[in-house]
N, C-alpha and C positions, 0 to 999 in steps of 0.2 A: 407499538412499533418503534424501532430505533433506526435512525438514518445515519449512515457512516460515509464520509468522503474518504476515498482511498487514492493517494497520490504518491508518485515516485519520480525521481530524476528530474527535479525542477531546473537544475543547472542555471540558476540566475533569473528565472522567470517569476520573480517574487510579485511583481505588479499584477499579473493575470491571476495568480494564486489568491492574492488578497481580494481581488475583485470577485472571484468565485465564492470565497468564504463570506464576504460581506453581503452578497446578494442572495444567499441561501441560508437555510436553518439546518444545521447538522448537529446530531447528538454527540458524535465522535468524529475526530479527524485522525486518520492513520497516515503518517508520512514514512515512506519506506527507504529513505536515504538518497544521497546525492542531490542536493547539498543542504545539510541540516541548518547551516548558518542562515539560509533563506527563510526558515520558518520558526526557529527556536526562540526568538525574542519578540514574537508578535503578541504574546499574552493570550493565546488561544486556549479556551477551556476544552477539556477532554482531548487534548492532543497527545497522541502516543506516537513515538518515533523511534526509529533505529538508524544507525549510521550505515552508509554505503562505502564503496571502495574509494570514493573521492573525498570522504569526510575525515577530518583530522581531530575532531573533538571526541576524545576517547572516554569522556564521561557519558556519552550516549551509547547505549548497548548495541550489540550486533543483532540481537534478536530480543523479542518481547512477546509476552502472552497476555491476552486481554479476554475477559469473559464478558460477553454482552448477552444478557437475557438467557443465560444457560448455554450459549454457543461459545466454545473455546476457540480462540483465534490466535494463530501464530503470525507474527510480523517479522520479516527479515528482508534484507536487500537482495539476498540470493547468491552473491558472489562466493560466500563461504561454502555453498552447496553446489557450485559449478553449474548453475542453471543455464548457462549458454550452451552446455552440452546435453541438457535434458533435466527433467524435474524429478528423477528417481530418488536422489538423495534428499530432496526437499520433502517428498511424500513419506519417505522412511522416518525422517525426523518428526513430521507432523503426527504420524501414527504412534511413535514412541511417547509423545506428549498428549495423546488422546485428543487431538484437535479436530474440529469439524470443518475449519476453514484455515487456509494458509495464504497470506498475502505477501507477494515478493515483487521486486523490480529488476533492475540491472540490465535486462535485455532490450529495453525500450519497445518491446513488442506486446501489445495489448492482447490478453488471452484469458479465457476462463474455461476450465474443464473440471469434471468430477472424476476422481480416481479412487476406487475402493471406498466410496462414501465420503470422501474428503473433497471439498471445494478448493481448487487451486487457482488463485486470482493474480494476474499481473495487470495493473492498470495502464501499463505502457509508460510513456514519458510525458511529463507536464512541461515540455519545452520543445522548441523546434531545433534544439541542439542536434547536430549530425543530420540536418535536413528533414527531420520527422515532423509529424503533426502533434499538436497538444492533445494528449489523451489522459483520461482518468476514469474512475469508476465510482458509482454510488451503490452501496450495499444496504439493503433494508432487511432487518431481522424482526420477524413477528412470530411469536409462539414457536420459537426454535426453527422456523423456516427461513432459509436464506434466499434472497432475491438479489441478483447482480445485474446492474445496468451499466453497460460499457458506453462511455461517451467520448465524443471528439469535438474539439473546438477547431473549426475550419479557418481560423485566423490566417 
């Protein structure tokens, strides 16, 4: 079984992120953008990240694909696909790439749905930026089965 931390939209909340990473054992960390500067120089193993609409480091890709135990996962911030107006474009892109799971951020709204056999995960925002709660997700993959746990820090 592989355990994956999925985080988006840190917006400066580096201290809480570091605390979460240090107090848990993750096989992978997926960071979905806004702000990559908060995570990119921490020396984290198996960190996969994409840039968001607030990020200016163009060396970081807009989307990435990761295979975890035979499960193909698409990572994107989501602004490129207009996710604030719906996830149709995101699902279409995931289908074209034969993905089993797509992880995105941008909306700051935590959500997980399955559409046409594709898991669509938004961990929410890992900051109280814009008055929200700190949210994230932990995905467990075992024998190609995907289990998503949506979590909130009531700080």
